[in-house]
N, C-alpha and C positions, 0 to 999 in steps of 0.2 A: 386191772379193770379200770376203765376211765371213770373219773369222778362225775358226780351229778352235774356240776357246773360245766364240765366239758361236754357232757351229753346235751345239755341245753344249747350250748354254743353250736354243736353240730346240727341240731334241729333247726335253729334259727338260720343257719347257713343254707340248709336245704330249702327252706321256705322262701328265702330271699334270692336264692340262686347264686350265692357267692361262695368263695373259698373259705373254709373254717379258719385257716390261718389268718385271714384278714380280720375276723372277729377276735381271735386271740390277741393279735397285735393291738387292736383297738382297746381291749380290756387292759392290757399291760400299759399302754400309753396313758390311759385314764388313771390308773393307780399311781403312776409316776407323777402326774400333774397334781392329784389330790394330796399325795405325800408332801410335795414341794410346797403346796399352799398351806398345809397344816403346820409344817415346820418353819415356814416363812424363810426359806433358804434358797440360795442360787446354786446349790451343788448340782453336779451332774448325777442324775438318778436313773436307775434302770430297774424295771420290774420284770419278774419271771413267773409264769404260771406253771404249776406242777399239775400235769394232766391226771396223774394217779390220785393225788390227795385233794386236788382242787384249791390248794393254798397259793396265794399270790405274795411273793416275797419282793421287797423293794430294797435295792442296794445303792449305796453311794460309791461312786467310782473315784479312786485315788491313784495317782501315778507315783511310784516309789522313787525317791531321789535322795541324794546325799544332803543337799541344802534346799530347804523349802522356800520358794519364791511366791507361790500362790496357794494359800492354805485351803481354799475351796476346791482345788483341783489336784494338789500334790500332798504327799506325806513323807516324813523322814524315814530312813531305813531302820533306825532303832525303834521307832514307834510301830512301824509296820511289822517288825519281827516279833513284837509282843502279841500281835494278832495272829500272824502266821510265821512261824520260825523259818520256813523254807523259802521265804520270798527273797528275791534278788533285786538289785537296783534296775530300774527301767521297766519292771513288771507293773501290771495294773491290778490293784487290790480292790476287792469288793467288801464293803463294810455294810452289814445288814442294818436296816432302819426298822424300828418298831412301828407297826401299823395298827395295833390293837385299839389305840385311842383316837382314831380318825373321827372327826366330828360329822354332824349331819350335813353341814355345808360342803365339806370335802367329798362326802359320798354322793351328794346331789351333783356336784361338778363332774365326778367320774361318770355318773349315769348319762349326763348330757353329752359328754365326749364320746361315750360308747355309741349312743344313738347317732351322733353326727358322723362318726367314722363308718357305721354300717350303712347309712344313707348314701354317703359318698361312694362306697364300694358298690352299692346297688346301682347307682347311676352309671358308674363306669361299666358295669357288667351289661346293663341294658343298652347303653350307647354302643358298646363294642359288638353286641349281637345284631342290632338292627341297622347299623351304619352300612353293613355289607349287604343288606337286603333291600336297598332302595331300588324301586322299579318292580318289585315282586308283588304278585297278587295274593292276598291272604283273606281268609274268612274271619270276620270279627262279629261280636255281639254288641248291639247298641245298649249302653248302660244308662245314659241320661243326657239331658240337653242343658247346655250352659249358654243362655242367650240364644244367639243364632247358630252357635257351634254345637256339634254333637260329639260326646265322649263315647268311645268304643273300647272294648276290652280285647287286647291282643293275646291274652293268655298270661304272658310274663309281665306285661306292663299295659298301661292305658295309652291310647292314642287320641288325637284330636282331629275331627273332620270339620274344617272351617266352612263357613257359608260359601266362600268363593270356590270351594272344591266340591260343592254339592250340585247335583242336577236341579234345574229350576223347578221341575215338576214333582220331585221326590219328597216324601214325608216319611220320617222314621219313627217307629214306636219302640219303647224300651223292651229289651229281650229279643228283638228282631235280629236275624242273622243275615248279613250282607257281605258282598265281596268288594274289597277296596284294594287300591294299589298304594304301596308305601312310597310317598313322594319325597320326604325329607326327614332327617333326624338332626335335631338341634340341641345344643347344651344350654340349659336354662338354670336359674337359681334354685328352682324347686325340683329339679331333676331333668333327665333327658326328655325332650319334647318330640314325640313321633307324630308327624303329620301325614295323614292318609287322604286319599282323594277318590272321588267317584266321577270327576269331570275330566281327568287327564286322558289324552288320547292313548296313552300306554295301556290303560285298562282294556280298551277295545282290542288292541293288538294282542295282549296276553290272553284274553278270552278266545280269540280266534286260534291262537297257538294251542290252547287247551282243547278246543272243539274239533279242529281240523288236523287229522294226522299228516296230511301232505305238507302242512306248514311246519309241524313239529319236526319232521324228518328232513326238511330243507328242500323238498321238491318244488314247493310253491313258496315264494318269497314275498313278504309284505314290504313294498317300496315306500309308501307314504300313507299317513293317516291325517285327515282333517276333520275336526269335530266341533259341533256346537251342542253342549250337553243338554240332553232332554229333547232335542229337536231332530237333528240329522247328523249322520256321520258318512263321510266318503273315505273309502279305503282302496288303495291301488295295489294290485297283486300282479305277480309275474311268475310264469312257469318256466322252470329250467328244463323240463322234459316236454318236447313238442307233442307227445301223445297224451299229456295231461292238461285238461281244461282248467285253468286256474280259477276262473269265475265259478264254474260248475262245482269244483271241489269245495269252495267256500260256502256255496249255497246248500249243497247236499241234496240227497234224494228227497223230493217234494219239499225242499226248503227246511229240512229238519235241523241242519246245523246252524244256519243263520237265525232260525226262529228261536232256538234256545238262548242265543246271545241277546236277541231283542227282548225276550222275557226278562233276562237278567238286568237289562238296562231300562226296564219299565216301559217298553213300547217305543223306544227311540228308533227312528227309521235309519236304515243302513243301505248305502249304495256301494256295490262292489264294482270297481272299475278295473279294466285290464290296462296294465302299465305299458307304455311305449317310450322308447328312447327319443322318438321324433316328437318335439313339443307340439307340432301342429296336430298330429294324430292323437296325442295324449290329451290335448285340450278338447278335441271333439268327443273323446270318450268321457272326460271328466264332467262335461256339461250335460250328460244324459240326465233325464230322459228326453231332453230337447234335441231336435234334429238340426244339425249345423249345415249351413250352405257352404261356407268356406272360411278358412282361417289364414291369416297373414301375419308374418312376423314383422312388427314395426321397428323394433330396436333390439337386436340380439344382445348387445352389451347391457342395456337397461332392462332386459328381460320383459318386454312388453309385446302383447299380442292384440290383434284386432279380429273379432269374430263377427261374421255376418250371418244372420238367421232370417228365415222367412217371417213376414209380418205376423203370421198366426202363431209362431213359435217364440216370439220375443218374450212374452210374459213367463212362459215355461222355462226359458233359458235363464232368466234373471232370478226366478223363484220368489217365494214369499218374503217380502222385505229385503230382497237381494241376497237371500240365503244361498241359493244354488250357485250363483257366480262367485260369491264370497268364499264358499268352501272349495270350489274348483280352483280359485286363485291360490288358496293356501296349499292345496294338494300339489299344484304345479310349481309353486314358487315364482310365478310370473304374474305381471299385471295384465288383466283382461279387460278390454273395451268392447262391449257388445253393442251392435247396431243392427237395425232392421234393414231389409232391402230398400224400403222407401227412404229411410234416413241416408243410406249409402248413396242412393241415386241423387238425392238433393245435394249431398256433399260434392259428388262428382260434377254436377251441373254448376255449382258455385265455383269450383276450382277451374272448370273450363271457361266460365265467364270471366274469372280473374285473369286467366292466361290471355284470353282475347283482348281484354282491356289493356293488359300490359303491352301486347304486341301491336294493336292497331287502334285502340280506343283511348289512348292516353293523351295528355296535353303536352305540346312541344313549346318550350320557352321561346320567347321572341328573340332571344340572343342568337338562336341557331338560324335565323332568317338572314340571308345574305342579300346585298344590293340595296340596303337602306342607309341613309345618312344618319349621323349621330343625332342631329337635331330632330329628325323624324322619330327616331327611337325614343328620344326624351319626351317628345310631345305625346306619343302613344302611351308611354309609361305613366305620365302625369294624368292621363285620362282614364287609367285603370285597365288598359289593354296590355295583357302580359303574355298571351299565348298566340301562336300562329293560327290555331283553330278559331279563336275568338276574333282575330283580325280578319280571317277569311269569311266570316259570317256577316260582316258589316257591309252596308251599301255605301256608294260614293257620297251620297248626301250625309250619311252619318259620319263619315270620315271628315268631310269639310266642316262639320260643326265643331270639330276639335280645334282648339286654339293652336295655331302654328302649322296647320295642315291645309295646304292650298291645292289647286288643280294639278300642279306639277308633282306635288307630293303624293296625291292620290294615284297618278299615273305610275309613279315609282313603286308605290305599294302594290298596285295591281300586277306589275311585271314580276316583282319579287315573290308574291304569293303564288302566282301561276307557275313560276319556275319551281318553287318548292313542292307544290302538290303534283306537278307533272313528273318530277324526278321520282317521287314516292310511288306514283302509279306505274311508271316504267319498271322500277325495281320489282314491284309485285307481279307485273305481267311477265317479266323475264324469269322470275322464280317459278311461275306456273308453266311457262312454255318450255323450260329447259328439258324436262323429261321427254316431251314430245319431239324435241329436236334430236334427241339421241336415238330413240327407238320408234318414234311415230306412234300413232294411235293404234292400239292392238285390234280394235274392232274393224277399223278401216283397212288395216293390213290383211286381216283374215278375209274381208269381203273381196279385196283385190286379188288375193291368191285364189279364191274360189272362182272368180270370174275367169281368170287365166286358165284354170284347169278345165272349165267347161267350154273353152274356145270362144268365149264372148269378149267383146271389147271392154276394156276397163272403163269404170265409171268416170265420166268427165268431171273435172272440178267444178264447183259451184260458180256461176257467173258473177261478175261484179255487179254493183248496184246499177240497176237499169236507168236510173235518173242521170247517171254520169256518162252514159254512152252518147256519142254524137251521131249525126245523120250518116256520116261516112261509114261508121261501124255497122249500122243497120244495112246499108247498101252492100257492104262486103259480105255480111252473113247471108243475105239473099242470094248473092252470086255463088257462094259455096254450096248452098242448098241445091241450086240448079245443077251444078256439076256432080254432086253426089247422087242425084236422081238419074243420071245418064246410064244406059244399059252397059253392063260389063262385057268384055270380049268373050269369045267362044271358049277360050282356054280356061278362063276362070269358071265359066258355067259348067264345063265338063268336069273340072276338079271338084266342083261343089256337088255334082250329081253322081259322082263315082260311088259304087257300093262300098259299105264299110266292112272291115275285116270281121270274121266271125268271132264270137266270144269264147273264152276258155271254158270248156265244159266243166272243169273242176272248181269253177267259182270265181268269175270276175276277171277283168283285164283281157288283153289281146294275146293271141298266140305268137 
């Protein structure tokens, strides 16, 4: 039968959740230290607990040798055989030490060592148990508040709920039962520190796995979760079975499934989004309840999107204090730039104006103007004239006021500027006329083909400017008019008056 001491050791082991042998080893080590301190010796001591009697014996260990070199660790063969006649050289001999006279200080030392060993064993046990449960949702009981942190009871140990891991709108009372997720387990001087959280997105994911059977069995998969604790959560789900509605499965009949999760989170709003591999479609879903006009990928490598919404949907897409777009960006992992239709229109207008300015409205440096002497260029530069456009806007009187510019220089400038702008206009006109030279005007060509089909003469080209015609041209036109007015011969009249062939009775055309 086990002694009373060993029974108490077993009870303590059950209460602390540790192995009884750990407590026994702690007691034996404590007795060894107390004995060494009592005898003030450096001998190697070993204590042994007898489970049946409850006695703790302490022994000094000696190595049996022929010649002793270290008296604290070795013993001669002759002396060893006086204690044990059967001992042989090389054996280890145990010499019992008296422990009846241990003083109060030695006993107090042993007590401290036992408590220390038990606490260390308890820490290792708690750490080993909870380090493998990180990410698990557990039910805890609120015990007390320490400043802004809350201490909760896990059952086997206490855990800390820091302020940063609490929802902003939640207040806890002692004795209240809440669900938390184990976020981290750390080793500290006072014992293992278990950190739990009510703000981690994993809490929402685990709650959905517990409430939705389709998620638990893998039919519906949670792809991403973005959360602002106490305010709003967006969760993206995907169905592996085309016959299962992933969003409907998470909402439940009449919203029963999602409502139970909302109650657990103290009224936090939850948006359930259908996941898509296409970032454009995923972005449109993630920004719900706003209606998106269009989404464009600005930078695939930088993961940047541009979203355009109607003016009336802009505030809804951004959300309160930017919450909706911020959560959508976290959910996608992309940067999102939201613009209204009016902002996008103004941006396009500015870009078009910039393009027009670059193509035709820019300033040409004076150095590109050919046909000017160096002295004229130098005089113009000294007067602050640096562009061709600025030079073209000056009158001859203004040019002659510049030192070094005379009438001959003005004439030279006039010719060079006209040549420059004439060449620019010819290039522009050639660029516009090039398509017409290849295929002609489509409307004119259609009108000409229509006239030919009806048997009418083609339209005459537009006449030249009437101011440039001479008297001989007018006289020639009058003569052509008289000839055209003469009666046609009888053959032409008969051909014109001949009856037309009958129409095809089945619908159009001649037989």
